[in-house]
C-alpha positions as a Python dict, from the first residue, in 0.01 Angstrom:
ca = {
    (1, 'M'): (0, 0, 0),
    (2, 'N'): (281, -131, 211),
    (3, 'A'): (254, -253, 569),
    (4, 'E'): (347, 86, 715),
    (5, 'D'): (78, 260, 510),
    (6, 'I'): (-181, 10, 629),
    (7, 'D'): (-72, 58, 992),
    (8, 'E'): (-112, 433, 951),
    (9, 'W'): (-450, 392, 781),
    (10, 'L'): (-572, 168, 1064),
    (11, 'D'): (-451, 407, 1335),
    (12, 'S'): (-618, 698, 1162),
    (13, 'W'): (-939, 502, 1106),
    (14, 'I'): (-959, 408, 1473),
    (15, 'E'): (-905, 766, 1584),
    (16, 'D'): (-1174, 891, 1345),
    (17, 'N'): (-1429, 623, 1434),
    (18, 'Y'): (-1368, 496, 1787),
    (19, 'E'): (-1672, 674, 1931),
    (20, 'R'): (-1896, 466, 1703),
    (21, 'F'): (-1776, 132, 1843),
    (22, 'E'): (-2087, -2, 2014),
    (23, 'D'): (-1974, -363, 2001),
    (24, 'P'): (-1661, -538, 1870),
    (25, 'N'): (-1839, -712, 1583),
    (26, 'Q'): (-1982, -384, 1456),
    (27, 'A'): (-1642, -215, 1482),
    (28, 'V'): (-1475, -495, 1286),
    (29, 'S'): (-1743, -485, 1019),
    (30, 'L'): (-1716, -106, 978),
    (31, 'C'): (-1338, -120, 965),
    (32, 'L'): (-1324, -397, 706),
    (33, 'K'): (-1588, -225, 492),
    (34, 'D'): (-1391, 101, 490),
    (35, 'A'): (-1063, -82, 430),
    (36, 'S'): (-1211, -263, 133),
    (37, 'A'): (-1340, 64, -10),
    (38, 'T'): (-987, 199, 17),
    (39, 'G'): (-841, -106, -154),
    (40, 'I'): (-694, -271, 155),
    (41, 'A'): (-741, -646, 187),
    (42, 'E'): (-900, -792, 500),
    (43, 'A'): (-592, -1006, 568),
    (44, 'D'): (-371, -696, 562),
    (45, 'V'): (-591, -513, 813),
    (46, 'V'): (-595, -814, 1045),
    (47, 'E'): (-218, -843, 1017),
    (48, 'A'): (-177, -472, 1099),
    (49, 'A'): (-391, -531, 1407),
    (50, 'G'): (-166, -809, 1529),
    (51, 'G'): (-398, -1091, 1430),
    (52, 'D'): (-708, -1000, 1632),
    (53, 'L'): (-882, -700, 1481),
    (54, 'A'): (-1165, -684, 1737),
    (55, 'A'): (-927, -686, 2034),
    (56, 'H'): (-705, -426, 1868),
    (57, 'L'): (-993, -192, 1789),
    (58, 'I'): (-1129, -211, 2143),
    (59, 'A'): (-788, -167, 2309),
    (60, 'E'): (-701, 130, 2090),
    (61, 'S'): (-1040, 295, 2132),
    (62, 'M'): (-1014, 262, 2510),
    (63, 'A'): (-666, 416, 2504),
    (64, 'I'): (-790, 711, 2297),
    (65, 'A'): (-1089, 764, 2526),
    (66, 'E'): (-866, 757, 2835),
    (67, 'A'): (-618, 1001, 2680),
    (68, 'R'): (-898, 1242, 2594),
    (69, 'E'): (-1032, 1228, 2950),
    (70, 'D'): (-702, 1354, 3092),
}
């Protein structure tokens, strides 16, 4: 997978799973587990998230939740 594919995978994963994010550590763990099962390396997921996967997951999940409230 190239970087664009990983970005798309991460965006899709967040959209499909954001409601399950009870805490940042759990979200990171779930994401990395699913990425690994798909054949995506942890370093590639972290890079796609801009270096801080937990912060990225929380920010994106909040944005999705806000958009769905409107």
